[in-house]
VEXDREN-2710 file (C-alpha; in Angstrom, 1 decimal):
% VEXDREN-2710
k/r/px/py/pz
1/MET/33.7/172.2/149.1
2/THR/32.5/172.7/153.0
3/LYS/34.1/170.7/155.7
4/ASP/31.0/168.2/155.8
5/VAL/31.8/167.4/152.1
6/LYS/35.3/166.8/152.4
7/LEU/34.6/164.3/155.3
8/MET/32.2/162.5/153.2
9/ALA/34.2/162.4/150.0
10/GLU/37.4/161.1/152.2
11/ALA/35.5/158.7/154.0
12/PHE/35.0/155.9/151.3
13/ASP/37.1/153.6/149.0
14/ASN/37.1/153.9/145.6
15/ASN/37.8/150.4/144.8
16/ALA/35.0/149.4/147.6
17/THR/31.5/148.4/146.3
18/HIS/30.0/147.2/149.6
19/PRO/29.5/149.7/152.1
20/LEU/32.2/148.2/154.7
21/VAL/34.6/146.5/152.0
22/GLY/38.1/148.0/152.2
23/HIS/37.7/148.9/156.2
24/SER/39.6/147.1/158.6
25/SER/37.8/144.7/161.1
26/GLU/38.6/147.2/163.8
27/PHE/37.1/150.2/161.6
28/ARG/34.0/148.0/161.0
29/ALA/33.5/147.2/164.7
30/THR/33.7/150.7/165.7
31/ALA/31.4/151.7/163.2
32/ASN/28.8/149.0/164.4
33/SER/28.9/149.7/167.9
34/ARG/28.7/153.4/167.3
35/VAL/25.5/153.1/165.4
36/ARG/22.7/153.2/168.4
37/ALA/20.3/155.7/169.5
38/THR/21.1/158.2/172.0
39/SER/18.7/160.3/174.5
40/THR/19.1/163.4/172.6
41/PRO/16.1/164.7/171.0
42/SER/16.0/165.0/167.0
43/TRP/14.5/168.2/166.2
44/GLY/15.1/168.2/162.9
45/SER/12.5/164.9/162.6
46/ILE/10.3/166.0/165.6
47/ILE/9.1/169.5/164.6
48/PRO/8.3/168.5/160.9
49/ILE/6.5/165.3/161.8
50/VAL/4.5/167.1/164.7
51/LEU/3.8/170.3/162.0
52/VAL/2.9/168.1/159.3
53/HIS/0.5/165.9/161.6
54/GLY/-1.1/169.2/163.1
55/LEU/-1.5/171.0/160.0
56/ALA/-2.7/168.3/157.8
57/VAL/-5.5/167.1/160.5
58/GLY/-6.2/170.4/161.2
59/LEU/-6.8/172.0/157.8
60/ALA/-8.1/169.0/155.9
61/PRO/-11.6/169.3/156.7
62/TRP/-12.0/173.1/155.7
63/TYR/-9.7/173.0/152.7
64/PHE/-11.2/169.6/151.0
65/THR/-11.7/170.1/147.1
66/TRP/-11.6/167.0/144.4
67/THR/-9.0/168.8/142.7
68/GLY/-6.9/168.6/146.0
69/PHE/-7.8/165.1/146.8
70/ALA/-7.2/164.1/143.0
71/VAL/-3.5/165.5/143.1
72/GLY/-2.9/163.9/146.4
73/VAL/-3.6/160.7/145.2
74/ALA/-1.8/160.8/142.2
75/SER/1.2/162.2/143.6
76/ALA/1.0/159.5/146.4
77/TYR/1.3/156.8/143.7
78/VAL/3.9/158.7/141.5
79/ILE/6.1/160.4/143.7
80/ALA/6.6/157.4/146.6
81/PRO/7.1/154.7/144.0
82/LEU/9.5/156.4/141.7
83/GLY/11.5/158.0/144.5
84/ILE/11.6/156.4/147.7
85/ASN/10.8/152.5/146.1
86/LEU/12.7/152.7/143.0
87/GLY/15.0/155.4/143.6
88/TYR/16.1/155.4/147.3
89/HIS/15.4/151.6/147.8
90/ARG/16.1/149.4/144.8
91/LEU/18.2/151.4/142.9
92/LEU/20.6/153.7/145.1
93/THR/20.4/150.9/148.3
94/HIS/20.4/147.5/146.8
95/ARG/21.7/148.4/143.2
96/SER/19.1/146.0/141.8
97/LEU/19.1/147.7/138.5
98/ALA/21.3/150.4/136.6
99/VAL/20.0/153.8/135.0
100/PRO/21.9/156.6/133.3
101/LYS/23.1/158.8/135.7
102/TRP/20.8/161.8/135.0
103/LEU/17.8/159.3/135.0
104/GLU/18.9/158.6/139.1
105/HIS/19.6/162.1/140.1
106/VAL/15.9/162.7/138.7
107/LEU/14.3/159.7/140.6
108/VAL/16.7/161.0/143.7
109/ALA/15.0/164.5/143.4
110/ILE/11.4/162.7/143.3
111/ALA/12.4/161.1/146.4
112/LEU/13.4/164.2/148.3
113/LEU/9.3/165.3/147.7
114/SER/8.5/162.6/150.3
115/LEU/10.1/164.5/153.3
116/GLU/12.3/161.3/154.1
117/GLY/15.8/163.1/154.3
118/PRO/18.8/163.3/152.0
119/PRO/19.8/160.2/149.8
120/ILE/23.0/159.2/151.8
121/GLN/21.0/159.3/154.9
122/TRP/18.4/157.3/153.9
123/VAL/20.7/154.6/152.5
124/ALA/23.0/154.4/155.2
125/THR/19.5/153.7/157.3
126/HIS/18.2/150.9/155.3
127/ARG/21.4/149.5/154.9
128/LEU/22.0/149.3/158.6
129/HIS/18.4/147.8/158.7
130/HIS/19.5/144.7/156.8
131/ARG/22.9/144.5/158.6
132/TRP/21.2/144.4/162.1
133/SER/17.7/143.3/161.2
134/ASP/15.5/143.2/164.2
135/GLU/18.5/143.3/166.4
136/GLU/19.7/146.1/168.7
137/GLN/21.9/148.1/166.0
138/ASP/18.7/148.0/163.7
139/PRO/17.6/151.6/163.9
140/HIS/14.1/150.9/163.7
141/SER/14.2/147.3/165.6
142/PRO/10.6/146.0/166.3
143/THR/11.9/144.4/169.2
144/ARG/12.0/147.7/171.2
145/SER/8.5/148.5/170.7
146/PHE/5.9/148.6/167.6
147/PHE/5.5/152.3/168.0
148/TRP/10.0/152.6/168.2
149/ALA/9.8/150.7/165.0
150/HIS/6.9/152.8/163.3
151/MET/8.1/156.3/164.0
152/GLY/9.8/156.5/167.8
153/TRP/13.3/155.8/166.5
154/LEU/13.1/159.0/164.4
155/PHE/12.8/161.1/167.5
156/VAL/16.4/160.7/168.7
157/ASN/19.7/161.0/167.3
158/TRP/21.2/157.6/166.4
159/GLN/23.3/158.4/163.2
160/ASN/26.6/159.9/163.1
161/GLN/28.6/160.7/160.4
162/LEU/30.9/157.6/160.6
163/ALA/27.9/155.6/160.1
164/ALA/26.2/157.6/157.2
165/THR/30.0/157.3/155.4
166/THR/30.5/153.8/156.3
167/TYR/27.3/152.4/155.3
168/ALA/26.6/154.5/152.3
169/ARG/30.1/155.2/151.1
170/ASP/29.2/154.4/147.4
171/VAL/26.4/156.9/147.3
172/SER/28.5/159.5/148.8
173/ARG/31.1/159.2/145.5
174/ASP/28.2/161.2/143.9
175/PRO/29.0/164.9/144.2
176/PHE/25.2/165.8/143.9
177/TYR/24.4/163.7/146.6
178/ARG/27.1/165.1/149.0
179/TRP/25.8/168.6/148.0
180/LEU/22.6/167.4/149.1
181/GLN/23.4/166.0/152.3
182/VAL/24.8/169.7/153.7
183/GLY/22.4/171.8/155.5
184/LEU/18.9/172.1/154.4
185/ARG/19.9/172.0/150.6
186/TRP/17.5/168.5/150.3
187/PHE/14.6/170.3/152.0
188/ALA/15.0/173.4/149.8
189/VAL/13.8/170.9/146.8
190/TYR/10.5/170.0/148.8
191/VAL/10.0/173.4/149.6
192/ALA/10.2/174.4/146.0
193/HIS/7.6/171.7/144.8
194/VAL/5.1/172.9/147.5
195/ALA/5.4/176.6/146.0
196/LEU/5.3/174.9/142.4
197/PHE/2.0/173.0/143.1
198/TRP/0.5/175.8/145.0
199/GLY/1.4/178.5/142.2
200/VAL/0.1/176.0/139.5
201/ALA/-3.4/175.4/141.2
202/VAL/-3.7/179.0/141.6
203/LEU/-3.0/180.1/138.2
204/GLY/-4.8/177.3/136.8
205/THR/-8.1/178.1/138.7
206/TRP/-7.8/181.6/138.1
207/TRP/-7.3/181.4/134.3
208/GLY/-10.1/178.9/134.1
209/THR/-12.8/180.7/136.4
210/GLY/-11.5/184.1/136.5
211/ASP/-12.2/184.0/140.2
212/LEU/-9.2/184.8/142.4
213/ALA/-10.8/184.0/145.7
214/ALA/-11.7/180.2/144.4
215/ALA/-7.9/180.3/143.0
216/LEU/-6.8/180.7/146.4
217/HIS/-8.8/178.2/147.9
218/THR/-8.1/175.5/145.3
219/GLY/-4.3/176.5/145.7
220/ALA/-4.8/176.0/149.6
221/SER/-6.5/172.6/149.1
222/VAL/-3.9/171.6/146.9
223/VAL/-1.3/172.1/149.4
224/VAL/-3.3/170.9/152.2
225/TRP/-4.4/167.7/150.3
226/GLY/-1.7/167.4/147.7
227/VAL/1.0/167.6/150.0
228/LEU/0.3/167.8/153.8
229/VAL/-2.3/164.7/153.8
230/ARG/-0.2/163.0/151.0
231/GLN/2.6/163.1/153.1
232/LEU/1.1/161.6/155.9
233/TYR/-0.3/158.8/154.1
234/VAL/3.3/158.0/152.3
235/TRP/5.1/158.3/155.8
236/HIS/2.6/156.0/157.8
237/VAL/3.1/153.5/154.7
238/THR/6.9/153.8/154.6
239/TRP/6.9/153.5/158.4
240/GLY/4.5/150.5/158.4
241/ILE/7.0/148.5/156.0
242/ASN/9.2/148.9/159.4
243/SER/6.8/148.4/162.0
244/VAL/3.7/146.2/160.8
245/THR/5.7/143.9/158.4
246/HIS/8.0/142.8/161.1
247/ARG/5.0/141.8/163.4
248/PHE/1.9/140.7/161.0
249/GLY/1.9/138.9/157.9
250/TYR/2.8/135.8/156.4
251/ARG/6.2/134.3/156.0
252/SER/7.0/132.6/152.4
253/TYR/10.6/132.2/153.7
254/GLU/12.7/131.3/156.6
255/THR/15.0/134.6/157.4
256/SER/17.1/135.3/160.3
257/ASP/14.5/138.3/161.0
258/GLY/10.9/138.6/161.7
259/SER/10.3/140.0/158.3
260/ARG/6.4/139.4/156.8
261/ASN/4.5/139.7/153.6
262/ASN/1.7/141.8/154.6
263/TRP/-1.5/142.3/152.1
264/LEU/-2.4/145.8/153.2
265/LEU/1.0/147.2/152.8
266/GLY/1.6/145.3/149.7
267/LEU/-1.0/147.2/148.0
268/LEU/-0.7/150.5/149.8
269/GLY/3.3/150.3/149.6
270/ALA/3.0/149.7/145.8
271/GLY/4.8/146.1/146.5
272/GLU/7.5/147.2/149.5
273/GLY/4.7/145.3/151.7
274/TRP/6.0/142.1/150.5
275/HIS/8.9/142.2/152.8
276/ASN/9.5/138.6/153.6
277/ASN/10.2/138.3/150.0
278/HIS/12.5/141.2/150.0
279/HIS/14.5/140.3/153.1
280/HIS/14.8/136.6/151.4
281/ASP/16.3/138.2/148.4
282/GLN/17.6/141.7/148.8
283/ALA/19.3/142.0/145.5
284/SER/16.3/141.3/143.3
285/ALA/14.4/144.1/141.7
286/SER/11.3/142.8/142.3
287/ASN/9.3/141.5/145.3
288/TRP/6.6/139.7/143.0
289/HIS/7.0/135.9/144.0
290/ARG/3.3/134.9/143.9
291/PRO/0.7/135.9/141.4
292/TRP/-1.3/137.9/144.1
293/GLU/2.1/140.0/145.3
294/ILE/1.5/142.5/142.9
295/ASP/4.3/144.6/142.9
296/TYR/3.6/148.0/141.0
297/THR/7.3/149.3/141.7
298/TYR/8.7/146.5/139.4
299/MET/6.1/147.2/137.2
300/LEU/7.6/150.6/136.5
301/ILE/11.2/149.0/136.7
302/ARG/10.3/146.9/133.8
303/LEU/8.5/149.8/131.9
304/LEU/11.8/151.8/131.9
305/GLU/13.6/148.5/130.8
306/VAL/11.2/148.1/128.1
307/PHE/12.5/151.6/126.8
308/GLY/15.8/151.0/127.5
309/LEU/16.3/153.1/130.7
310/ALA/16.9/150.4/132.9
311/THR/19.8/147.5/132.7
312/GLU/21.0/144.9/134.8
313/VAL/17.8/144.6/136.2
314/LYS/18.2/141.5/138.9
315/ARG/15.3/139.0/138.5
316/PRO/14.1/137.3/141.8
317/ARG/16.3/134.2/142.9
318/HIS/13.7/131.8/141.8
319/GLU/13.7/133.3/138.2
320/ARG/17.7/133.8/138.2
321/LYS/17.9/129.7/139.0
322/ILE/15.8/128.9/135.9
323/LEU/17.7/131.3/133.8
324/SER/21.1/130.0/134.9
325/SER/20.3/126.5/134.3
END
């Protein structure tokens, strides 16, 4: 076991269910005070963000095919909703449902294909956002600037080991997630899926047409449109939840932050853009509070529930009150 894994394994309390339960007030205060950005550039974020933007914008016009475009659209509405929305967000971060451990690991593996970091880091970031929403310690607080909330916060180092193991200690109990957190293991999963997309596209086209040049072009198109362009789309929709939905939209509930429901991101984000609903009732597996607030991610959760793969699904607060009355 590496030193980093040992640190994470020792950083949580086996009897605690909340990230900060089980720690002294002094420890919590120390953890909270140390969670803030520094002036150190985060090259681990800057390099992939610049590369993906540059390659996608530069290559997309030259490698457009309907096959690549279809793969991009299909993967955007499979990978992000199942992985980021359901796996990272509603399952790991908020524990809004329970699934078998094997399925949880599959959903986390799918989330890695969106290139948003390993699960412990992602969960800690989002819990920090809820703990300090729109305040200085919020990692992507919109009070600094719209750009900061959208993507600027990714360009600097802010999260130390203490913050990650404090705010995601329950997630850190899982050896698989600790293993992913070390080095670039989580990134290797992303690279493997790029190779798989390319290989299937090349072999499938070559087998169907017998034209190797056409097969290589299709393979490049699937990588450019099915991975890079899709990556940009998923990133900016995810980042838009942090920036746009804290500035623009309507508020159905009075919360302590500036969260809003945004029509565009509600649809593009597969239900995540009904952000005021989420901040009002973070424990809920659903953001679908009004008929038009369609929550595609919740549809997926309900489908898993029908097949017996999701249990303990937490309904919205207004539904819970009706059921308990």
